[in-house]
N, C-alpha and C positions, 0 to 999 in steps of 0.2 A: 122784236119779241118772238115772232115765229121762228126766226133764225136761231135764237138762243134755245128755244124749245127743241128744235131739231138737233141741235148740238148735244143737248142732254140725252135725248132719245138715242142718238147715234153712239154716244159714249156708253150708255147703258147696254145697248145691243152688243157692242164690241166687247165690253166687260163680260157679259154672259157667255158669248161665244169663246172668249179666251179662257174662262173658267172651265167650260165643258171640255175644251181642248186640253187643258192642263190635267183635268181629272182623267180623261181618256189616256193621255200620255203616261200619267202616273201609274195607272193599273196595267197598261200594256208593258211598260218598262218593268213593273214588278214581276209580271209573269216571265218575261224574257230573262230578267235578272236571276230568278229562281232556277231557270233551266241552265243558265251559264254557270251559276254557283255550284250546281250539282255536278256538271261536267268538270269544272275546275277541281272540286273536292275529290272526285274519283281519280282524276289525273294525279293530283298531289298525293293521294293515298298510295297509289302504285309507286310513285317516285320515292315516297317516304319508306315504303317497304324495301325497295332496292337499296337505299342508302343505309337503313338499319341493318340489313343483312350483311353488307360489306363492313360496317363498323363492328358488328358482333363477331364476324370472322377474324377481324384484327385482334379483338379482345379474347377470343375463344381459347387460345393456347394457354395464357396464364390462368384462366378460369379452370380449365381442365387440370393444369398442374396443381393448382390450389386444392381442387377436389381430390386429386390423387394423394396429396399430402394428408388431407383430413381423414382419408380412409386407410392410410398406411398403418399396418399393425405395429411396426417399430415405433412410430410416433405415438400411437395410442398407449402402448406399454410404457413409453418414456413418461408421458404425462400422468399416468396412473401411479407411477413409482418414483417420482422425483426425489432426489436425495441431496447429497453434499453438493454445494454450489459449484466448486471448482471442477469436479468430475463431470457434472451435468453440462457445464458450459463447454468443455472440450468436446464432449460427445455431440452436442447440438451444433457447435461451430463446424465440425466436420460434415455433418448431415446437410446443413443449410448451404455450405460452400459448394457441395456437390450439386445441389439443386440449382444454385445460381449459375455455376459454370456450365452445366449441361444445357440449360435453356437460354443462357445469355441475358439473365435479368440483371438489373442494377443492384438488387438486394433481395435476400430471402429472409423472412423473419418468422418467429413463433412466439406467441404470448400464452402463458399458462394461467388458467382460471384459478388454480389452487394456490400457487405461490406468487402470482402476478409478475413473474420474471419475464422480461422482454429479451428473448434471445435473437441475435442476428448472426449472419454468416461470418462476421469478423470479431464479434465479442458478445458478452452478455450486457446488453445496452444499459438497462436500468430495471428497477422495480417500479412498475407503474402504480399510480395512485388514482383510481377512477373516481373517488369521492372528493379528493382534495386538489387535484391538478386539472386545470381546464383543458390541457392537451390530451388527457386520458379519459375524459368523460364519455367519449364515443364507445369505449369498451363495454361499459355497463349498458348503454343504450342498445348496442349490438346484441349483447347477451339476452336482454329482455325482449328483443324483437323476435319475429318468427322467420326472418329472412335467412336464406342459406348463405348468401354472400352479398357483399356491398363494396362499393368503391370508396377509397379515401385518398385524398391528395395531401401530401406533405409539401408545403411551400418552403423551399430553402431560402434563407436570407441572402444567399449568393445568386439568386435569380433562377430563371426558367431552366437553364442548362443543368442545374443540380436538383430540380424539383422532380419528385417521383409520384407515380400513381400506384397505390397499393390495392390489391384485390383481397379483401379480408374474407376468409372462408371459415364457417362455423365447424368446430370439431366436437362431435358428440360421442359419448360412450355408447355401447350397445343398448343400454337401458334408457338412453336419451339424456343422460347427465352431460351438462356443458363442461367440456374439458379445456377449451381454449380457442385460439384463432391462428390459422396459418395465413401468411401474407407474402406472396411473391410480389416484387415491385419492378417496374420498368420506367424508363424516362418518359415523363409527360410530354416532352417535346416531340417524341415520335408520334404520339396520338394527335397532337395539335397539327403537325405537318400533314398527317394523313387526312384529317378533317378538312384542312385548307385545300388539299388536292381534290377531294370529293366536291367541295364547293366550286372549284374552278371547272371541274368536269361537267357538273350538272347545272351550273349557274344558279345556285341557291345559297341561302344562309343556313348553316347547320348548327344546332346546339341541343344538348340534352339537359333536362331539368329534373329537380326532385318534385315531390308532391306540392310544394309551396310555390313552385315556379322559379326557384333559384337555379341559375345556370351552373351545371356541374362539369360539362365538357363543351369546349368552344374553340374555334381557331384563334380567338383573341384571348391571350393569357390573362389579361387584366380583368376580363369579365367573369372568369371562373370563380364561383363562390361568392361573388359580390353583386352581380347584376340580377335583377328579378324581372322576368318577363311578365309576371302577374301585374306589375305596376304599369305596364305599357298597354294592358287591355283597356278598352273603352276609349282609346284616343282616336279611333278611326270612325269617321262619320259614314254611315251606309248611304247607298244611292237613294233609298227611300227617304231617309232623313233630309238629304240634300234637296230632293224634289219638294218635300213638304215646306222647307224654308223658302224655296224659290216661289212656290204657290202663294205663300204668305206675303212675300215681297210684291207680287203682282197685285194682290188685293190692296195693299197699302198704296201702291202707285196710282191705281185707278180711283181709289177713294179720294186721294189727293186731287186728281183731275176733276172729279164731280164736285168736290167742295170749292174748287177754284171757279168752276162754271157757275155754281150757285151764288158765289160771292159777287161775280160780275152781274148776274141778273138782279141781285138786290141793289 
C-alpha cells in the first residue's frame, strides 16, 4: 500500500515538473522564435528587393517603349482621327513594324477605344468585342481601372515557344479621355528562363501574383494563371502550435499512467 502511494506521489511530482518544464520551454522558444522570425523576415525582405529590382530591370525596356508609344503625338493624332480601314491599317502596320524591329519584340499592337480595331505589326487583326467575347473582356476591365499599365499573357495553342507576354499601356488624350491601349509583346519563355536563372543563383522559389494570389509569372509555365498561392496559406503549422500539441500529448500520457496506477490500487 505504501509502495503504491509512493508511486502515485512520484508520478504526480514528475508530471508537475514536466509540465513546468514544458511551459518554460514553450515561452523561451516563443521568444527565440520571434527573434529568429524577425531576422529571417529582414533577410528575406532584402533578398526580395534585390530580385524584384533585377526582374523589373528585365521588364523595364518594354514598359518604357509602351509608355513612349502612349505619349507619341503621331499615335494620339491617329487615334483621334481614325478613318478608312484600309488606309489606317497600312499606316499602323508600318508604325508598329518599326517599333517591333527596332526593339526586337515578338509583336507590337494597338487597340482603339473608338473603333475597337486591333492593329498589329503584320495586319489589322480583328475588331474586338469586349462585351461579347471572353478573350476581349480584359479591355473593358483595363479601361475602367486606374492602372497605367498591366501585363497580359497570350497562351498559344502551339505551346510556350509561341506564347507572348504583352505590356498593355493606357493611352489617354490631353483631357484624360481613354483612346486605347498600346502593347509591345515579347516571348514569355525569355522571362521564364530569366526567373529560373535567378532561382538558381539565389536558391529561392520566385513567383509574382495578382491581388487574389493567382500566379502571374513563374519559372514553371503550367503554374502561370492557374496556381493560387492563397490556397496554400494555412497549411503550415507554426512552432507554437506544434509545442501546444506536444504539451497536450504529455498530459494525455501521464493521465493514462495515473489512471493505470489507480486501477492497480483498486
